[in-house]
N, C-alpha and C positions, 0 to 999 in steps of 0.2 A: 349492266346492262351493256347490251353489247353493240351502240350506236346508232340502233333505227330506231326514226324517226314515229309516232303515235300521236295520231291527236290526239286531244285530251275529250274532247266534246265534236260532234259534227261538224265541218269547217273550221277548225280551230284555228287555223292557218291561218285563218281571215278576222280573229278576233286579237285587238292588240292588249294585252299585260298593260295594267294601267297603275297608278298607287289606286285606285277604287275597287278594283276587280284582285287585285296581290293575292289578298288572303283565301281567295276563292280559286286562283289558280294553286297556288301552293299547296292546298288540301286536293284539287283533282292531279297534282304532280304524287305526292304521297300516295293517296290510294294504286295511281298505278303503278306506282315503283314498290307497294308490297302484295301485286298482285302479279307482279310481271315473271317470280319465280315458281307461283304456284302449281303446277306442271311436276317442277322437280322436286317441290318438297313433299307432294303426293309419291312419286316416285319411292324417295327416299323411305317415306315411313312404310309404306307398301311392302317394301323390301326388309326395311328392318325388324316389322312385323311378320316377316317369313322364317326370321329366326328368333326371336321372340316374344311369344305370342302377346297380345294386348293387356289383356288379361293379370299377366305375370308383371307389365311395367310399374303398375299402381303398387306395386308388391316391395319398389327399389326404391334406394332414397335417390338423389341427384345424384347422391359420390356414389354411390357403388352404379348408377346406370352410365356414369365420365366412364368409370374403369374399365364399363364393358366395352363401350367402346370404342377408348382411346386407349386402352390399357393404362398399367399404373407409372408413374412420374417417374421412380427412380427406380431403378436396377441393376443386379446385381452383374456386373460384368463378367467374372469368372462363372455363375452362371452361367450368362447367355452363353457364355465361350464353349462351356460345359454338354451342350443341348443342338 
């Protein structure tokens, strides 16, 4: 979050959070937080699919996909120096 205040419902700033509506409030906050990065995630997926076709992703295990995205967790320093 960038600290921007967002009204979860129309005129939400005028609706106090009480013991009785706390679950509703938490659900609204949860939905808002889950959606706030939707544009960035869409851009990430679009960029990823420009490199790896969507149909090819289903052929990979999560471990293979992790290596493609993050690289190998262990590496030989001498091999790295040689390249």
